[in-house]
FIKOLZA-1660 file (N, C-alpha, C; in steps of 0.1 Angstrom, whole numbers, plus 5000, padded with zeros to 4 digits):
% residues 135
   i   px   py   pz ch aa at
   1 5007 4945 5032  A  M  N
   1 5012 4957 5029  A  M CA
   1 5022 4957 5021  A  M  C
   2 5024 4965 5009  A  D  N
   2 5034 4966 5000  A  D CA
   2 5035 4980 4996  A  D  C
   3 5047 4980 4988  A  I  N
   3 5051 4993 4983  A  I CA
   3 5053 4993 4967  A  I  C
   4 5050 5001 4959  A  T  N
   4 5053 5003 4944  A  T CA
   4 5057 5017 4941  A  T  C
   5 5062 5017 4928  A  Y  N
   5 5064 5031 4924  A  Y CA
   5 5054 5035 4913  A  Y  C
   6 5050 5047 4914  A  L  N
   6 5041 5052 4902  A  L CA
   6 5049 5062 4895  A  L  C
   7 5048 5062 4881  A  R  N
   7 5055 5072 4871  A  R CA
   7 5048 5084 4871  A  R  C
   8 5055 5094 4870  A  M  N
   8 5048 5107 4867  A  M CA
   8 5055 5113 4855  A  M  C
   9 5051 5124 4851  A  R  N
   9 5056 5130 4838  A  R CA
   9 5072 5131 4837  A  R  C
  10 5078 5137 4849  A  K  N
  10 5092 5140 4851  A  K CA
  10 5097 5133 4863  A  K  C
  11 5090 5124 4871  A  D  N
  11 5096 5119 4881  A  D CA
  11 5088 5105 4885  A  D  C
  12 5089 5101 4896  A  F  N
  12 5081 5090 4902  A  F CA
  12 5080 5092 4917  A  F  C
  13 5070 5085 4924  A  V  N
  13 5067 5085 4936  A  V CA
  13 5064 5073 4941  A  V  C
  14 5065 5070 4955  A  Y  N
  14 5063 5057 4960  A  Y CA
  14 5047 5056 4966  A  Y  C
  15 5039 5045 4963  A  L  N
  15 5027 5043 4970  A  L CA
  15 5028 5031 4979  A  L  C
  16 5026 5034 4992  A  A  N
  16 5024 5021 5002  A  A CA
  16 5008 5021 5004  A  A  C
  17 5005 5007 5006  A  A  N
  17 4990 5005 5009  A  A CA
  17 4989 4992 5018  A  A  C
  18 4979 4992 5026  A  V  N
  18 4976 4982 5035  A  V CA
  18 4963 4976 5030  A  V  C
  19 4961 4963 5027  A  M  N
  19 4950 4957 5022  A  M CA
  19 4946 4946 5031  A  M  C
  20 4933 4945 5034  A  D  N
  20 4925 4933 5040  A  D CA
  20 4924 4922 5031  A  D  C
  21 4932 4910 5034  A  W  N
  21 4931 4899 5024  A  W CA
  21 4918 4893 5023  A  W  C
  22 4908 4894 5032  A  Y  N
  22 4895 4887 5029  A  Y CA
  22 4888 4896 5020  A  Y  C
  23 4885 4909 5023  A  S  N
  23 4876 4918 5016  A  S CA
  23 4885 4925 5003  A  S  C
  24 4896 4925 5004  A  R  N
  24 4904 4932 4994  A  R CA
  24 4903 4947 4994  A  R  C
  25 4897 4951 5006  A  Y  N
  25 4895 4966 5008  A  Y CA
  25 4909 4971 5010  A  Y  C
  26 4911 4983 5005  A  V  N
  26 4923 4992 5008  A  V CA
  26 4922 4999 5021  A  V  C
  27 4929 4995 5032  A  L  N
  27 4924 5002 5045  A  L CA
  27 4933 5015 5046  A  L  C
  28 4944 5016 5041  A  G  N
  28 4951 5028 5042  A  G CA
  28 4962 5029 5032  A  G  C
  29 4966 5040 5028  A  W  N
  29 4977 5044 5018  A  W CA
  29 4984 5056 5019  A  W  C
  30 4996 5057 5016  A  R  N
  30 5002 5071 5016  A  R CA
  30 5012 5071 5001  A  R  C
  31 5014 5083 4999  A  L  N
  31 5024 5085 4988  A  L CA
  31 5036 5091 4994  A  L  C
  32 5048 5089 4987  A  S  N
  32 5061 5097 4993  A  S CA
  32 5070 5097 4982  A  S  C
  33 5078 5106 4982  A  N  N
  33 5090 5108 4971  A  N CA
  33 5102 5103 4978  A  N  C
  34 5103 5095 4989  A  T  N
  34 5114 5089 4994  A  T CA
  34 5108 5074 4999  A  T  C
  35 5118 5065 5001  A  M  N
  35 5116 5052 5004  A  M CA
  35 5120 5049 5019  A  M  C
  36 5113 5058 5028  A  D  N
  36 5115 5055 5041  A  D CA
  36 5103 5048 5048  A  D  C
  37 5105 5048 5062  A  S  N
  37 5094 5039 5068  A  S CA
  37 5084 5048 5073  A  S  C
  38 5085 5061 5073  A  I  N
  38 5075 5069 5078  A  I CA
  38 5061 5070 5071  A  I  C
  39 5062 5069 5057  A  F  N
  39 5049 5069 5051  A  F CA
  39 5042 5056 5051  A  F  C
  40 5050 5046 5054  A  C  N
  40 5045 5032 5057  A  C CA
  40 5037 5031 5069  A  C  C
  41 5044 5035 5080  A  L  N
  41 5037 5037 5093  A  L CA
  41 5024 5046 5093  A  L  C
  42 5025 5057 5084  A  E  N
  42 5012 5065 5085  A  E CA
  42 5001 5056 5077  A  E  C
  43 5004 5049 5069  A  A  N
  43 4995 5041 5062  A  A CA
  43 4988 5031 5071  A  A  C
  44 4999 5024 5079  A  V  N
  44 4995 5014 5090  A  V CA
  44 4986 5021 5100  A  V  C
  45 4989 5032 5105  A  E  N
  45 4980 5040 5114  A  E CA
  45 4967 5041 5108  A  E  C
  46 4965 5046 5096  A  E  N
  46 4954 5048 5090  A  E CA
  46 4945 5036 5089  A  E  C
  47 4951 5023 5085  A  A  N
  47 4945 5012 5085  A  A CA
  47 4940 5006 5098  A  A  C
  48 4948 5009 5110  A  F  N
  48 4943 5006 5123  A  F CA
  48 4930 5013 5127  A  F  C
  49 4927 5022 5121  A  S  N
  49 4913 5030 5124  A  S CA
  49 4903 5020 5121  A  S  C
  50 4904 5011 5111  A  Y  N
  50 4894 5000 5108  A  Y CA
  50 4894 4989 5119  A  Y  C
  51 4904 4986 5124  A  G  N
  51 4906 4975 5133  A  G CA
  51 4920 4971 5132  A  G  C
  52 4923 4961 5142  A  R  N
  52 4937 4955 5142  A  R CA
  52 4937 4939 5140  A  R  C
  53 4946 4937 5129  A  P  N
  53 4946 4924 5124  A  P CA
  53 4954 4915 5134  A  P  C
  54 4952 4901 5135  A  E  N
  54 4960 4893 5141  A  E CA
  54 4974 4891 5137  A  E  C
  55 4974 4891 5123  A  I  N
  55 4987 4888 5114  A  I CA
  55 4990 4899 5105  A  I  C
  56 5000 4903 5104  A  F  N
  56 5004 4915 5094  A  F CA
  56 5014 4911 5085  A  F  C
  57 5011 4910 5072  A  N  N
  57 5020 4905 5062  A  N CA
  57 5026 4916 5053  A  N  C
  58 5041 4915 5051  A  T  N
  58 5049 4924 5043  A  T CA
  58 5060 4916 5036  A  T  C
  59 5066 4922 5026  A  D  N
  59 5079 4916 5021  A  D CA
  59 5090 4920 5030  A  D  C
  60 5101 4917 5027  A  Q  N
  60 5114 4919 5036  A  Q CA
  60 5121 4933 5033  A  Q  C
  61 5112 4942 5029  A  G  N
  61 5121 4955 5026  A  G CA
  61 5125 4962 5039  A  G  C
  62 5134 4970 5038  A  V  N
  62 5139 4975 5049  A  V CA
  62 5131 4986 5055  A  V  C
  63 5121 4990 5049  A  Q  N
  63 5110 4998 5056  A  Q CA
  63 5102 4991 5066  A  Q  C
  64 5100 4977 5062  A  F  N
  64 5092 4968 5071  A  F CA
  64 5100 4960 5080  A  F  C
  65 5113 4959 5079  A  T  N
  65 5122 4953 5090  A  T CA
  65 5129 4961 5098  A  T  C
  66 5126 4976 5098  A  C  N
  66 5133 4984 5108  A  C CA
  66 5126 4984 5121  A  C  C
  67 5133 4987 5131  A  E  N
  67 5129 4987 5146  A  E CA
  67 5114 4994 5147  A  E  C
  68 5114 5006 5142  A  E  N
  68 5103 5015 5143  A  E CA
  68 5089 5006 5137  A  E  C
  69 5092 5002 5126  A  F  N
  69 5079 4995 5121  A  F CA
  69 5075 4981 5127  A  F  C
  70 5085 4973 5129  A  T  N
  70 5082 4960 5135  A  T CA
  70 5077 4962 5152  A  T  C
  71 5084 4974 5158  A  S  N
  71 5078 4976 5172  A  S CA
  71 5064 4980 5172  A  S  C
  72 5061 4989 5163  A  T  N
  72 5046 4993 5160  A  T CA
  72 5037 4982 5162  A  T  C
  73 5041 4970 5153  A  L  N
  73 5031 4961 5153  A  L CA
  73 5032 4951 5166  A  L  C
  74 5043 4950 5171  A  E  N
  74 5045 4941 5184  A  E CA
  74 5038 4948 5195  A  E  C
  75 5040 4961 5196  A  N  N
  75 5033 4968 5207  A  N CA
  75 5017 4966 5207  A  N  C
  76 5012 4964 5194  A  A  N
  76 4998 4962 5191  A  A CA
  76 4993 4948 5193  A  A  C
  77 5005 4939 5197  A  N  N
  77 5002 4926 5197  A  N CA
  77 4997 4918 5185  A  N  C
  78 5003 4924 5174  A  I  N
  78 5001 4917 5159  A  I CA
  78 5014 4910 5156  A  I  C
  79 5010 4898 5151  A  R  N
  79 5021 4888 5146  A  R CA
  79 5027 4893 5134  A  R  C
  80 5038 4893 5130  A  I  N
  80 5044 4898 5119  A  I CA
  80 5047 4885 5109  A  I  C
  81 5043 4888 5098  A  S  N
  81 5044 4876 5087  A  S CA
  81 5052 4883 5074  A  S  C
  82 5064 4877 5072  A  M  N
  82 5071 4881 5061  A  M CA
  82 5073 4873 5050  A  M  C
  83 5072 4877 5036  A  D  N
  83 5074 4869 5025  A  D CA
  83 5087 4864 5023  A  D  C
  84 5088 4851 5018  A  G  N
  84 5102 4846 5015  A  G CA
  84 5108 4856 5003  A  G  C
  85 5122 4855 5002  A  K  N
  85 5127 4862 4993  A  K CA
  85 5123 4855 4979  A  K  C
  86 5119 4867 4968  A  G  N
  86 5117 4862 4955  A  G CA
  86 5102 4857 4955  A  G  C
  87 5094 4857 4967  A  R  N
  87 5081 4851 4968  A  R CA
  87 5068 4860 4965  A  R  C
  88 5068 4866 4952  A  W  N
  88 5058 4876 4950  A  W CA
  88 5044 4871 4952  A  W  C
  89 5043 4856 4949  A  L  N
  89 5029 4851 4952  A  L CA
  89 5024 4850 4966  A  L  C
  90 5035 4853 4975  A  D  N
  90 5030 4853 4990  A  D CA
  90 5021 4865 4991  A  D  C
  91 5023 4875 4981  A  N  N
  91 5015 4888 4985  A  N CA
  91 5008 4892 4972  A  N  C
  92 5002 4881 4966  A  V  N
  92 4994 4882 4953  A  V CA
  92 4983 4892 4952  A  V  C
  93 4977 4894 4964  A  F  N
  93 4964 4904 4963  A  F CA
  93 4969 4917 4962  A  F  C
  94 4980 4921 4968  A  I  N
  94 4985 4935 4966  A  I CA
  94 4991 4937 4953  A  I  C
  95 4997 4927 4950  A  E  N
  95 5003 4926 4935  A  E CA
  95 4994 4930 4925  A  E  C
  96 4981 4924 4926  A  R  N
  96 4972 4926 4918  A  R CA
  96 4965 4940 4919  A  R  C
  97 4966 4946 4931  A  L  N
  97 4960 4960 4933  A  L CA
  97 4970 4969 4925  A  L  C
  98 4982 4968 4926  A  W  N
  98 4992 4976 4918  A  W CA
  98 4989 4974 4905  A  W  C
  99 4987 4963 4899  A  R  N
  99 4984 4962 4884  A  R CA
  99 4971 4971 4881  A  R  C
 100 4961 4970 4889  A  S  N
 100 4949 4977 4887  A  S CA
 100 4951 4993 4889  A  S  C
 101 4957 4996 4898  A  V  N
 101 4961 5011 4900  A  V CA
 101 4967 5016 4886  A  V  C
 102 4978 5009 4883  A  K  N
 102 4985 5013 4872  A  K CA
 102 4977 5013 4858  A  K  C
 103 4972 5003 4855  A  Y  N
 103 4965 5000 4842  A  Y CA
 103 4951 5009 4841  A  Y  C
 104 4947 5010 4853  A  E  N
 104 4931 5017 4852  A  E CA
 104 4931 5033 4857  A  E  C
 105 4946 5037 4860  A  L  N
 105 4947 5051 4865  A  L CA
 105 4958 5056 4859  A  L  C
 106 4971 5053 4864  A  T  N
 106 4983 5060 4863  A  T CA
 106 4989 5060 4848  A  T  C
 107 4987 5047 4843  A  Y  N
 107 4993 5047 4828  A  Y CA
 107 4985 5055 4818  A  Y  C
 108 4973 5060 4824  A  L  N
 108 4964 5066 4813  A  L CA
 108 4966 5082 4814  A  L  C
 109 4974 5085 4823  A  K  N
 109 4977 5100 4823  A  K CA
 109 4991 5103 4828  A  K  C
 110 4996 5115 4823  A  E  N
 110 5009 5120 4828  A  E CA
 110 5008 5128 4839  A  E  C
 111 5012 5127 4851  A  Y  N
 111 5010 5134 4861  A  Y CA
 111 5020 5145 4863  A  Y  C
 112 5017 5156 4863  A  E  N
 112 5025 5168 4866  A  E CA
 112 5031 5170 4880  A  E  C
 113 5022 5169 4890  A  T  N
 113 5024 5170 4903  A  T CA
 113 5019 5158 4912  A  T  C
 114 5026 5157 4924  A  C  N
 114 5022 5147 4934  A  C CA
 114 5009 5152 4939  A  C  C
 115 5004 5162 4940  A  S  N
 115 4991 5165 4946  A  S CA
 115 4980 5162 4935  A  S  C
 116 4982 5161 4923  A  E  N
 116 4974 5158 4913  A  E CA
 116 4973 5143 4914  A  E  C
 117 4983 5135 4915  A  L  N
 117 4982 5121 4916  A  L CA
 117 4974 5117 4927  A  L  C
 118 4977 5123 4940  A  Y  N
 118 4972 5122 4953  A  Y CA
 118 4955 5122 4951  A  Y  C
 119 4950 5133 4945  A  H  N
 119 4936 5134 4944  A  H CA
 119 4930 5123 4935  A  H  C
 120 4936 5120 4924  A  D  N
 120 4930 5109 4916  A  D CA
 120 4931 5096 4923  A  D  C
 121 4942 5094 4932  A  L  N
 121 4941 5081 4940  A  L CA
 121 4930 5081 4951  A  L  C
 122 4926 5092 4956  A  L  N
 122 4916 5094 4966  A  L CA
 122 4903 5089 4960  A  L  C
 123 4900 5094 4948  A  D  N
 123 4890 5090 4939  A  D CA
 123 4890 5075 4936  A  D  C
 124 4903 5071 4933  A  Y  N
 124 4903 5058 4927  A  Y CA
 124 4900 5047 4937  A  Y  C
 125 4907 5049 4949  A  F  N
 125 4905 5040 4960  A  F CA
 125 4891 5039 4966  A  F  C
 126 4883 5052 4965  A  E  N
 126 4870 5052 4969  A  E CA
 126 4862 5042 4959  A  E  C
 127 4864 5044 4947  A  Y  N
 127 4858 5035 4935  A  Y CA
 127 4862 5021 4938  A  Y  C
 128 4876 5018 4939  A  Y  N
 128 4881 5004 4941  A  Y CA
 128 4874 4997 4954  A  Y  C
 129 4873 5006 4964  A  N  N
 129 4867 4998 4977  A  N CA
 129 4852 4997 4978  A  N  C
 130 4844 5006 4969  A  N  N
 130 4830 5007 4971  A  N CA
 130 4821 5007 4960  A  N  C
 131 4827 5008 4948  A  R  N
 131 4819 5007 4936  A  R CA
 131 4823 4997 4926  A  R  C
 132 4836 4993 4926  A  R  N
 132 4840 4985 4915  A  R CA
 132 4835 4970 4917  A  R  C
 133 4830 4966 4904  A  P  N
 133 4825 4952 4904  A  P CA
 133 4835 4941 4910  A  P  C
 134 4831 4932 4918  A  S  N
 134 4839 4923 4924  A  S CA
 134 4843 4912 4912  A  S  C
 135 4834 4910 4904  A  K  N
 135 4839 4898 4893  A  K CA
 135 4832 4904 4880  A  K  C
% end
């Protein structure tokens, strides 16, 4: 799991996503205009509808180290793995996802509203998960 920001015409929003490392499938995602843990937990809950992993990897951001987030994983008997400081390579698959989202979608259009971006992301992740060529 990771968070990135997405540029809009007059503002920006945060995108959190949970990705399966094996399939590269985006299991859950949420947008927010604040960097709190709530939208991250909502993305995790969506991802849990597909199953529960043995290990859950994030960086060391405050959203992922707060009690509410870590206890959610611990209560589900999921081991927590956190990247080392400055180790973007530890989470390279989701970093590649961010590049794809930005270059294939958000850099091509100036979004006026979060709702407009949300609906384009719905379409994009359906394409990314189900129709995008793997190689």
